[in-house]
Chimera marker file (.cmm) of the C-alpha trace (Angstrom):
<marker_set name="trace">
<marker id="1" x="130.007" y="-41.212" z="3.269" r="1" g="1" b="0" radius="0.5"/>
<marker id="2" x="127.587" y="-42.417" z="6.006" r="1" g="1" b="0" radius="0.5"/>
<marker id="3" x="125.000" y="-39.637" z="4.967" r="1" g="1" b="0" radius="0.5"/>
<marker id="4" x="125.143" y="-40.822" z="1.281" r="1" g="1" b="0" radius="0.5"/>
<marker id="5" x="124.549" y="-44.665" z="2.468" r="1" g="1" b="0" radius="0.5"/>
<marker id="6" x="121.677" y="-43.333" z="4.653" r="1" g="1" b="0" radius="0.5"/>
<marker id="7" x="120.066" y="-41.453" z="1.702" r="1" g="1" b="0" radius="0.5"/>
<marker id="8" x="120.496" y="-44.576" z="-0.584" r="1" g="1" b="0" radius="0.5"/>
<marker id="9" x="118.703" y="-46.728" z="2.113" r="1" g="1" b="0" radius="0.5"/>
<marker id="10" x="115.905" y="-44.120" z="2.432" r="1" g="1" b="0" radius="0.5"/>
<marker id="11" x="115.317" y="-43.799" z="-1.310" r="1" g="1" b="0" radius="0.5"/>
<marker id="12" x="115.455" y="-47.593" z="-1.932" r="1" g="1" b="0" radius="0.5"/>
<marker id="13" x="112.827" y="-48.149" z="0.680" r="1" g="1" b="0" radius="0.5"/>
<marker id="14" x="110.548" y="-45.483" z="-0.700" r="1" g="1" b="0" radius="0.5"/>
<marker id="15" x="110.928" y="-46.901" z="-4.300" r="1" g="1" b="0" radius="0.5"/>
<marker id="16" x="110.009" y="-50.444" z="-3.018" r="1" g="1" b="0" radius="0.5"/>
<marker id="17" x="106.950" y="-48.954" z="-1.159" r="1" g="1" b="0" radius="0.5"/>
<marker id="18" x="105.640" y="-47.046" z="-4.193" r="1" g="1" b="0" radius="0.5"/>
<marker id="19" x="106.188" y="-49.963" z="-6.575" r="1" g="1" b="0" radius="0.5"/>
<marker id="20" x="104.322" y="-52.281" z="-4.328" r="1" g="1" b="0" radius="0.5"/>
<marker id="21" x="101.412" y="-49.900" z="-3.994" r="1" g="1" b="0" radius="0.5"/>
<marker id="22" x="101.394" y="-49.404" z="-7.629" r="1" g="1" b="0" radius="0.5"/>
<marker id="23" x="101.325" y="-53.177" z="-8.418" r="1" g="1" b="0" radius="0.5"/>
<marker id="24" x="98.687" y="-54.133" z="-6.043" r="1" g="1" b="0" radius="0.5"/>
<marker id="25" x="96.821" y="-50.717" z="-6.956" r="1" g="1" b="0" radius="0.5"/>
<marker id="26" x="97.016" y="-49.930" z="-3.257" r="1" g="1" b="0" radius="0.5"/>
<marker id="27" x="96.871" y="-46.428" z="-1.288" r="1" g="1" b="0" radius="0.5"/>
<marker id="28" x="98.031" y="-45.280" z="1.980" r="1" g="1" b="0" radius="0.5"/>
<marker id="29" x="96.625" y="-42.177" z="4.003" r="1" g="1" b="0" radius="0.5"/>
<marker id="30" x="98.919" y="-39.097" z="4.042" r="1" g="1" b="0" radius="0.5"/>
<marker id="31" x="99.184" y="-36.261" z="6.521" r="1" g="1" b="0" radius="0.5"/>
<marker id="32" x="96.066" y="-34.835" z="5.473" r="1" g="1" b="0" radius="0.5"/>
<marker id="33" x="94.069" y="-38.036" z="5.557" r="1" g="1" b="0" radius="0.5"/>
<marker id="34" x="93.897" y="-38.389" z="1.667" r="1" g="1" b="0" radius="0.5"/>
<marker id="35" x="94.808" y="-41.518" z="-0.003" r="1" g="1" b="0" radius="0.5"/>
<marker id="36" x="97.872" y="-41.599" z="-2.019" r="1" g="1" b="0" radius="0.5"/>
<marker id="37" x="99.980" y="-44.154" z="-3.851" r="1" g="1" b="0" radius="0.5"/>
<marker id="38" x="103.168" y="-42.180" z="-3.475" r="1" g="1" b="0" radius="0.5"/>
<marker id="39" x="103.900" y="-41.728" z="0.261" r="1" g="1" b="0" radius="0.5"/>
<marker id="40" x="107.188" y="-40.333" z="1.548" r="1" g="1" b="0" radius="0.5"/>
<marker id="41" x="109.287" y="-42.607" z="3.866" r="1" g="1" b="0" radius="0.5"/>
<marker id="42" x="109.436" y="-39.499" z="6.181" r="1" g="1" b="0" radius="0.5"/>
<marker id="43" x="105.722" y="-39.743" z="6.676" r="1" g="1" b="0" radius="0.5"/>
<marker id="44" x="105.884" y="-43.667" z="7.038" r="1" g="1" b="0" radius="0.5"/>
<marker id="45" x="108.743" y="-43.317" z="9.756" r="1" g="1" b="0" radius="0.5"/>
<marker id="46" x="106.529" y="-40.814" z="11.563" r="1" g="1" b="0" radius="0.5"/>
<marker id="47" x="103.734" y="-43.165" z="11.589" r="1" g="1" b="0" radius="0.5"/>
<marker id="48" x="105.773" y="-45.770" z="13.022" r="1" g="1" b="0" radius="0.5"/>
<marker id="49" x="107.460" y="-43.699" z="15.825" r="1" g="1" b="0" radius="0.5"/>
<marker id="50" x="104.496" y="-44.816" z="18.306" r="1" g="1" b="0" radius="0.5"/>
<marker id="51" x="104.981" y="-48.543" z="17.808" r="1" g="1" b="0" radius="0.5"/>
<marker id="52" x="106.906" y="-49.899" z="20.663" r="1" g="1" b="0" radius="0.5"/>
<marker id="53" x="108.217" y="-53.419" z="21.723" r="1" g="1" b="0" radius="0.5"/>
<marker id="54" x="107.046" y="-54.344" z="25.122" r="1" g="1" b="0" radius="0.5"/>
<marker id="55" x="107.907" y="-57.354" z="27.344" r="1" g="1" b="0" radius="0.5"/>
<marker id="56" x="105.110" y="-58.498" z="29.346" r="1" g="1" b="0" radius="0.5"/>
<marker id="57" x="105.498" y="-61.884" z="31.284" r="1" g="1" b="0" radius="0.5"/>
<marker id="58" x="108.589" y="-62.470" z="29.509" r="1" g="1" b="0" radius="0.5"/>
<marker id="59" x="106.828" y="-62.420" z="26.329" r="1" g="1" b="0" radius="0.5"/>
<marker id="60" x="107.424" y="-60.047" z="23.466" r="1" g="1" b="0" radius="0.5"/>
<marker id="61" x="104.489" y="-57.810" z="22.320" r="1" g="1" b="0" radius="0.5"/>
<marker id="62" x="104.107" y="-54.733" z="19.804" r="1" g="1" b="0" radius="0.5"/>
<marker id="63" x="101.830" y="-51.941" z="20.986" r="1" g="1" b="0" radius="0.5"/>
<marker id="64" x="99.998" y="-49.315" z="18.828" r="1" g="1" b="0" radius="0.5"/>
<marker id="65" x="100.316" y="-51.622" z="15.582" r="1" g="1" b="0" radius="0.5"/>
<marker id="66" x="97.074" y="-50.693" z="13.927" r="1" g="1" b="0" radius="0.5"/>
<marker id="67" x="95.661" y="-52.237" z="10.900" r="1" g="1" b="0" radius="0.5"/>
<marker id="68" x="96.907" y="-49.476" z="8.770" r="1" g="1" b="0" radius="0.5"/>
<marker id="69" x="100.406" y="-49.934" z="10.045" r="1" g="1" b="0" radius="0.5"/>
<marker id="70" x="100.246" y="-53.414" z="9.275" r="1" g="1" b="0" radius="0.5"/>
<marker id="71" x="98.856" y="-52.930" z="5.828" r="1" g="1" b="0" radius="0.5"/>
<marker id="72" x="102.071" y="-50.813" z="5.222" r="1" g="1" b="0" radius="0.5"/>
<marker id="73" x="104.391" y="-53.401" z="6.661" r="1" g="1" b="0" radius="0.5"/>
<marker id="74" x="102.658" y="-56.002" z="3.958" r="1" g="1" b="0" radius="0.5"/>
<marker id="75" x="103.719" y="-53.615" z="1.181" r="1" g="1" b="0" radius="0.5"/>
<marker id="76" x="107.374" y="-53.161" z="2.699" r="1" g="1" b="0" radius="0.5"/>
<marker id="77" x="108.107" y="-56.910" z="2.773" r="1" g="1" b="0" radius="0.5"/>
<marker id="78" x="108.739" y="-59.929" z="4.837" r="1" g="1" b="0" radius="0.5"/>
<marker id="79" x="111.872" y="-58.654" z="6.609" r="1" g="1" b="0" radius="0.5"/>
<marker id="80" x="109.740" y="-55.605" z="7.839" r="1" g="1" b="0" radius="0.5"/>
<marker id="81" x="106.837" y="-57.915" z="9.191" r="1" g="1" b="0" radius="0.5"/>
<marker id="82" x="109.446" y="-60.143" z="11.125" r="1" g="1" b="0" radius="0.5"/>
<marker id="83" x="110.934" y="-57.061" z="12.868" r="1" g="1" b="0" radius="0.5"/>
<marker id="84" x="107.339" y="-56.217" z="13.905" r="1" g="1" b="0" radius="0.5"/>
<marker id="85" x="106.592" y="-59.818" z="14.924" r="1" g="1" b="0" radius="0.5"/>
<marker id="86" x="104.134" y="-60.466" z="12.123" r="1" g="1" b="0" radius="0.5"/>
<marker id="87" x="105.467" y="-63.674" z="10.972" r="1" g="1" b="0" radius="0.5"/>
<link id1="1" id2="2" r="1" g="1" b="0" radius="0.2"/>
<link id1="2" id2="3" r="1" g="1" b="0" radius="0.2"/>
<link id1="3" id2="4" r="1" g="1" b="0" radius="0.2"/>
<link id1="4" id2="5" r="1" g="1" b="0" radius="0.2"/>
<link id1="5" id2="6" r="1" g="1" b="0" radius="0.2"/>
<link id1="6" id2="7" r="1" g="1" b="0" radius="0.2"/>
<link id1="7" id2="8" r="1" g="1" b="0" radius="0.2"/>
<link id1="8" id2="9" r="1" g="1" b="0" radius="0.2"/>
<link id1="9" id2="10" r="1" g="1" b="0" radius="0.2"/>
<link id1="10" id2="11" r="1" g="1" b="0" radius="0.2"/>
<link id1="11" id2="12" r="1" g="1" b="0" radius="0.2"/>
<link id1="12" id2="13" r="1" g="1" b="0" radius="0.2"/>
<link id1="13" id2="14" r="1" g="1" b="0" radius="0.2"/>
<link id1="14" id2="15" r="1" g="1" b="0" radius="0.2"/>
<link id1="15" id2="16" r="1" g="1" b="0" radius="0.2"/>
<link id1="16" id2="17" r="1" g="1" b="0" radius="0.2"/>
<link id1="17" id2="18" r="1" g="1" b="0" radius="0.2"/>
<link id1="18" id2="19" r="1" g="1" b="0" radius="0.2"/>
<link id1="19" id2="20" r="1" g="1" b="0" radius="0.2"/>
<link id1="20" id2="21" r="1" g="1" b="0" radius="0.2"/>
<link id1="21" id2="22" r="1" g="1" b="0" radius="0.2"/>
<link id1="22" id2="23" r="1" g="1" b="0" radius="0.2"/>
<link id1="23" id2="24" r="1" g="1" b="0" radius="0.2"/>
<link id1="24" id2="25" r="1" g="1" b="0" radius="0.2"/>
<link id1="25" id2="26" r="1" g="1" b="0" radius="0.2"/>
<link id1="26" id2="27" r="1" g="1" b="0" radius="0.2"/>
<link id1="27" id2="28" r="1" g="1" b="0" radius="0.2"/>
<link id1="28" id2="29" r="1" g="1" b="0" radius="0.2"/>
<link id1="29" id2="30" r="1" g="1" b="0" radius="0.2"/>
<link id1="30" id2="31" r="1" g="1" b="0" radius="0.2"/>
<link id1="31" id2="32" r="1" g="1" b="0" radius="0.2"/>
<link id1="32" id2="33" r="1" g="1" b="0" radius="0.2"/>
<link id1="33" id2="34" r="1" g="1" b="0" radius="0.2"/>
<link id1="34" id2="35" r="1" g="1" b="0" radius="0.2"/>
<link id1="35" id2="36" r="1" g="1" b="0" radius="0.2"/>
<link id1="36" id2="37" r="1" g="1" b="0" radius="0.2"/>
<link id1="37" id2="38" r="1" g="1" b="0" radius="0.2"/>
<link id1="38" id2="39" r="1" g="1" b="0" radius="0.2"/>
<link id1="39" id2="40" r="1" g="1" b="0" radius="0.2"/>
<link id1="40" id2="41" r="1" g="1" b="0" radius="0.2"/>
<link id1="41" id2="42" r="1" g="1" b="0" radius="0.2"/>
<link id1="42" id2="43" r="1" g="1" b="0" radius="0.2"/>
<link id1="43" id2="44" r="1" g="1" b="0" radius="0.2"/>
<link id1="44" id2="45" r="1" g="1" b="0" radius="0.2"/>
<link id1="45" id2="46" r="1" g="1" b="0" radius="0.2"/>
<link id1="46" id2="47" r="1" g="1" b="0" radius="0.2"/>
<link id1="47" id2="48" r="1" g="1" b="0" radius="0.2"/>
<link id1="48" id2="49" r="1" g="1" b="0" radius="0.2"/>
<link id1="49" id2="50" r="1" g="1" b="0" radius="0.2"/>
<link id1="50" id2="51" r="1" g="1" b="0" radius="0.2"/>
<link id1="51" id2="52" r="1" g="1" b="0" radius="0.2"/>
<link id1="52" id2="53" r="1" g="1" b="0" radius="0.2"/>
<link id1="53" id2="54" r="1" g="1" b="0" radius="0.2"/>
<link id1="54" id2="55" r="1" g="1" b="0" radius="0.2"/>
<link id1="55" id2="56" r="1" g="1" b="0" radius="0.2"/>
<link id1="56" id2="57" r="1" g="1" b="0" radius="0.2"/>
<link id1="57" id2="58" r="1" g="1" b="0" radius="0.2"/>
<link id1="58" id2="59" r="1" g="1" b="0" radius="0.2"/>
<link id1="59" id2="60" r="1" g="1" b="0" radius="0.2"/>
<link id1="60" id2="61" r="1" g="1" b="0" radius="0.2"/>
<link id1="61" id2="62" r="1" g="1" b="0" radius="0.2"/>
<link id1="62" id2="63" r="1" g="1" b="0" radius="0.2"/>
<link id1="63" id2="64" r="1" g="1" b="0" radius="0.2"/>
<link id1="64" id2="65" r="1" g="1" b="0" radius="0.2"/>
<link id1="65" id2="66" r="1" g="1" b="0" radius="0.2"/>
<link id1="66" id2="67" r="1" g="1" b="0" radius="0.2"/>
<link id1="67" id2="68" r="1" g="1" b="0" radius="0.2"/>
<link id1="68" id2="69" r="1" g="1" b="0" radius="0.2"/>
<link id1="69" id2="70" r="1" g="1" b="0" radius="0.2"/>
<link id1="70" id2="71" r="1" g="1" b="0" radius="0.2"/>
<link id1="71" id2="72" r="1" g="1" b="0" radius="0.2"/>
<link id1="72" id2="73" r="1" g="1" b="0" radius="0.2"/>
<link id1="73" id2="74" r="1" g="1" b="0" radius="0.2"/>
<link id1="74" id2="75" r="1" g="1" b="0" radius="0.2"/>
<link id1="75" id2="76" r="1" g="1" b="0" radius="0.2"/>
<link id1="76" id2="77" r="1" g="1" b="0" radius="0.2"/>
<link id1="77" id2="78" r="1" g="1" b="0" radius="0.2"/>
<link id1="78" id2="79" r="1" g="1" b="0" radius="0.2"/>
<link id1="79" id2="80" r="1" g="1" b="0" radius="0.2"/>
<link id1="80" id2="81" r="1" g="1" b="0" radius="0.2"/>
<link id1="81" id2="82" r="1" g="1" b="0" radius="0.2"/>
<link id1="82" id2="83" r="1" g="1" b="0" radius="0.2"/>
<link id1="83" id2="84" r="1" g="1" b="0" radius="0.2"/>
<link id1="84" id2="85" r="1" g="1" b="0" radius="0.2"/>
<link id1="85" id2="86" r="1" g="1" b="0" radius="0.2"/>
<link id1="86" id2="87" r="1" g="1" b="0" radius="0.2"/>
</marker_set>
């Protein structure tokens, strides 16, 4: 049952990202550095593995949040941007 729920969330996130890319006529680089408007969530998750939350002098900071990753977060929605402190 948990596996089914995980697959549902994965599929919904992938659909939301692809629809956002289609409506804004945007694209994202894939694994071979070509632009696509149908990325997989597996690739998106791999891109965000190197993003980390740091505490420096008591303040939260995000490391390795490149412009490309910020662009992807815009397509994913406000809740994802809040998670990565892009409010």
